C-alpha positions in Angstrom: 0.0 0.1 0.0 0.8 3.5 -1.5 -0.5 6.3 0.8 0.5 9.8 -0.7 -1.2 12.5 1.6 -2.3 16.5 0.8 -1.3 16.8 -3.1 -2.4 20.3 -3.8 -1.5 22.3 -7.3 -0.5 18.5 -9.3 -1.8 17.3 -12.6 -3.2 14.3 -10.9 -3.5 12.7 -14.2 -0.5 13.1 -15.4 1.0 11.9 -11.7 -1.0 8.9 -11.5 0.1 7.9 -15.0 4.2 8.8 -14.0 2.8 6.3 -11.0 1.0 4.1 -12.6 3.6 3.2 -15.2 6.8 2.6 -12.5 4.3 0.2 -11.0 3.8 -2.1 -13.6 7.4 -1.1 -15.4 9.4 -2.5 -11.7 9.6 -5.6 -10.3 9.7 -3.9 -6.8 6.5 -3.1 -6.7 5.1 -6.4 -8.0 3.0 -6.8 -4.8 1.6 -3.3 -4.5 -2.5 -4.0 -4.7 -3.2 -0.2 -3.3 -3.1 3.0 -3.7 -4.5 6.3 -1.9 -4.0 10.0 -2.8 -5.3 12.4 -0.2 -6.9 14.9 -3.0 -9.0 18.1 -1.5 -10.5 19.3 -5.2 -10.9 16.0 -6.1 -14.2 14.9 -7.8 -16.4 13.2 -9.2 -14.8 14.8 -12.8 -11.5 13.7 -11.7 -12.4 9.9 -11.1 -13.6 9.7 -14.7 -10.7 11.2 -15.8 -8.7 9.4 -14.4 -10.8 5.8 -15.5 -10.2 7.2 -18.6 -6.1 7.2 -18.2 -5.9 3.9 -17.0 -8.5 2.6 -19.3 -7.4 4.3 -22.5 -3.5 3.5 -21.6 -3.8 0.0 -20.1 -2.2 1.1 -17.5 -4.6 -2.0 -15.1 -6.9 -4.7 -15.9 -9.0 -5.4 -12.9 -8.9 -2.2 -11.1 -11.3 -0.4 -9.0 -11.5 3.2 -7.9 -13.5 4.9 -5.6 -13.5 8.6 -3.9 -14.0 8.8 -0.1 -15.0 12.1 0.6 -10.6 13.7 -0.2 -9.6 10.4 -0.6 -8.9 8.5 -3.9 -8.1 4.6 -3.3 -7.4 2.6 -6.9 -6.9 -0.9 -5.7 -5.8 -3.8 -8.2 -5.7 -7.6 -8.5 
């Protein structure tokens, strides 16, 4: 599990793309299955964009993404 706290003034789409690409391509992250990010600016529109990036760029196969208040949880198998 990786927990990232308080990301302000960051392009979350680019950040997530970078993180997931690194996770996908690095053997040392093979057991990682959960990423949580605290984003005070998060809304359903951003969640939708994140899902699109993950699907369009094949970053994850079997995953769930959910938001609880200002925390985004991304979990995969």
